[in-house]
N, C-alpha and C positions, 0 to 999 in steps of 0.2 A: 636309650630306645624311647622310653616312656614321655621324654620330653619332645621327641619328636614326633610321637603321635599325637601330643596334645598341640604342638605347634601348627602339625597338618589340620587337626581337626578347626581349631581357630581360624585358619586361614581359609578352609572349607564354609565356615559360616560367615566369614567376610564377605565372601564373595557373593554366598547366595543374598546376604543385606544388600550388596552394591547393584547386583543385578535384580533386586525386588524392588529397589529406589529407581533404576533407571528404565524398569517396566512401567514403574507406576507414574514419573513424575515427567520423564525426556521422552520414553519410545511414544510414538505418533505412526500408525502403520499408514504407507501412502495407500491411497484410493488406487482400483484398478481401473486402468483407461478405458472409459467407455468406446461404445461403437462411433467412431467418428466419420465425416465425409471425408476426409481428409490428412494428410502426414504432415506433422510437424519439422521445418527443416532449420538449419543454421547458416549462419553468413556471417560476415564479419564486416567492418567500416573503420579506415584508418583516419584516425584526427589527430592530427598534429603527429608524434612519435610513437602514439600507442596502436595497435589493432583491438577494437571493442570489436565483441562478440554479442550476437544475438539472436533469439528463435523467432520463427515466425509461425503463425498459424493462417494458413490459407484457406475458405472454405472452398469446397469444388465448387459452388455458385455463387461467387459475391457479386452484389450489387455494379451494376456499371459504373458508379463514381464513389467507391464504398468510403464509408468511416473507417479511422483507424483507432483504436483502444491500445494505449501504452500501458504496460504492467511493470509496476516500480515496486522491486521488491524491497522486504527490510534488512537490516544488518547480519551479515552472516550467511545471506541466501544468495541463491543466482537465478538467473531467468527459469531454469529447468524446475529448481526447487519449488520455486513461486507458483509454476504452473501446477506442481503436483498438490502444493500447500491451499490454493484454492479449486482444487477437485476437478481439475479438466473445466470447471463451468464456463469459462470463458470461449474455450474454445467449440462447446456445445449449442452455447447461445449465437457465436458468429456463425455458425451451419445453419441456425432458425434464421438468424437476421441478416446475415449476407455482409456482415464487418469483418474485418482484418483484425489480428491480434499480434502484437509485438511483447516480447518478453527480453530485453536486453538484461546485459551483466552490469552491475557495477564495478566500479576500481577496487579489488581485493575484497568485494563482499561490501562495499559501501557507496553512497551517495555523498556528491561535495552540496551538499544543502546550505539552508541560512545561517545555522548555527555555529556562531565564531568559536564557540568551545569544544565543536566537536574533536574528538581525541582520534577519527580514522583519518589513515593515509590521504583518503581521497579528498578530504579539508587541509590537512596539512600542507600537502603537495601541491593544493588549487588546481586539481584535476580538472580538465575540461569536460565536466559533465554537459553545461549545455550545451557547448560544441556538438557533443556526442548525440544527445537527444535531437537537437538542429537536424543534424546530418542524418540521422537517423528519419526524421520525418519526410525530408528531402529524397530520399531512398526510395521510400513507401509511396509516393509523388510521382517520381520517374517510373518506378519497378511496375507499381498496379493501379496508377492512374487515382490513388487516395484523393477524395476532396480534402482540399486545404482548410477548408470550413468547418472540417467534422473529424477534427484531431482530439481524442479524449486522452486523459491519464486516471489511470487507478493507482493509488500507492499505497503500501501499509507501512507503518513508522517510518525507518529511514527515508524510503520510497516515497512516503507521505509527503514527509518533509521538502522531499526532491520535488513532488508536484505543487506543493506552495511556492518553491521558487520559480519553477515556470509559469506558474500563474501571476506572480507579484513582477517577474523581471521581464517576461515577454509574452503576456497576454494573448496578443495576435496570434500566436503560433498554435495554441489552444483553443477550444470551443466550452470545455470544461473539465472539472476534475472531483474524483472521490477519493479520501483519504479515510484511512481506517489508523486510529491507535496512533494518532497525528495532533500535535497543538504547536502554535506557533513560540518561538522562542521569546523574552521580554526584549522590550526595544535595546535596552544595553547589548545585550547578547546576539543581535540578529543584524547578519552581514546584507541583509537584502531591502531593496526600498520598502518602505509600511505607507506610501501614498501611492495614488492610482489606480483607476478600477480595474478589476478581473474580471475573467470569465465567470461563470457561475461555480458553485462549491458544495459538495454533500458532503458532510462529516458524518463518522461514525466512530464514538468512543464509548468505550467502557467504564463504568464508575468503580471499578474495583481494578484498573490498570496499575501495577506496581513497578511499572517502566518508564511510562510518562504519565503522569499521575494527573487525573481528571480535572481536580480544582487546583491544579498548579503547583510549581515548584522545582527542587531539583530532579532532574533526569538521571535514572541510574541504571547501566546495563549490565546487569550481574556485578554490581559493586565497583562498574566503572561509571563515573561522572561524566555526562554527557551535555552539559546544560542546565540551563533553566528554563523552564516552558511557563506559560501563561494558561489558564484555567481553556479546557475545550471552550466551556460558552464564551467567554472573552474573545477567543480565536474565531469563532462563528460571527461573533458580534463585530468583529474588527472588520470581516471580510463585507458584513451588512453595511458598515459605515463607509469604508470606503468608496461603496458602489451606490449610497445613497437609497437603500431598501428598506422598508418597513417591515415590522413584523407583524405576522397576521395572528390573531387571536379569534377563539383560544388556540394555544398549543394542545397536539393530539396526545392520548397517553393511552398505555397498556400497562398491563403487569410487569412488563420486562422492557418494552421498546416504547420510549417516549420520542416525540419530533417536535422541532421547532423549527418555523420558517420565515424566510423574510422575502420578500417579493417588489417587483419595481415593473408598472405598467403592466402588470398581471402577469409578470415572468417569474417564476423562481429564480432566486439570487444566490441564495443559503438556505439549506436544508441541514440540520442539527439533528441527528440523530443518537439519544442515549439509550445505553444497553446497561440495565440494572444488573448488574454483579460480574457485568462482562470482564475480562481479564485483558491482555495485550495480545487479541487474537481476531480473527476475521468472522464476524457470527456468518455460517453458513449451513447449508443442510448436508455437505460432502465428506470435509475432512474435519476430525478432531484437534486442533493443536495440542502439541506436550502441556500435560498438567502446570508443568514448571511456571507457564505463561498464564494460567489462569482459565477461567470458565470460556468455552467456546459454545456460545449463545446459539440456539437453532429456530429461535423464532423471528429471525430477520434473515434474509437470504442476499447478503450484499453484491454478490456477482450479479444477480436479476435485477436488484434495486438500482444498482448504480446504470446497466444499461437504459431502465428505464427514465432513472435521471438524465442519461445523456440523450434520450429521445431516440433509442436504436430498436427498440421493441417493436416489433409488428403488428 
């Protein structure tokens, strides 16, 4: 009886410790859905043999030839969760500025990006994510008369890597991309073309990212190797070089947020935002990422700044 009591007490203590660790490092409360002018809807497109799912947010008063922002989630997420993890901010901005938002789901939680060494099934099975995203753009052009010259992509982590692929392989399909917590793989492990012009690129990277190291190196997703990345700065410089853009000086800086910018003929081609101490998170005002992923900075509002970079703010 005594040993049973000791065992039960030990189990209770262990459960308390596990709960405390989960609450501190993993739990991240989902923000309440704000008052929006329209409802989210779910649709599917058949691409090859696969039914691909996506969510759509169409504001009550879209512009006559609206822009489209495609939201590409990170590993292990889906469109619904990514909408939550960006605090519904893109829907709010769509209400204000009249553009549409698409939240597609990757294959089993991942995208077939440029990294040869990516262990995800999306890569190993060579899932046609490019075909899916091209079909998605065509769907919005047909269904909502989206302006094909105003298609933009916002991608986080694996979704940011997929945004790079779109910009590098089919630059005619997108007018600009914004990536958070993403850097290019090195040339030896990159399956995408490393030459040719691309649309403008906004990059946001945290200096304390433990998954995709800010200064380059081995990418680890919770002890699983996901290839090798060049540094965030080298990634920005790569896109600047292939577009013949020149860096503006001096770079702007604050205590937490610093910026470098490359322009061509008065147009910003690459904007690189560094978040001092930022983790593998999306800087924003609404949602705090799990602490396990590092600091979520509030000094930079990624959704608003991405829309400003895309030229969507009124």
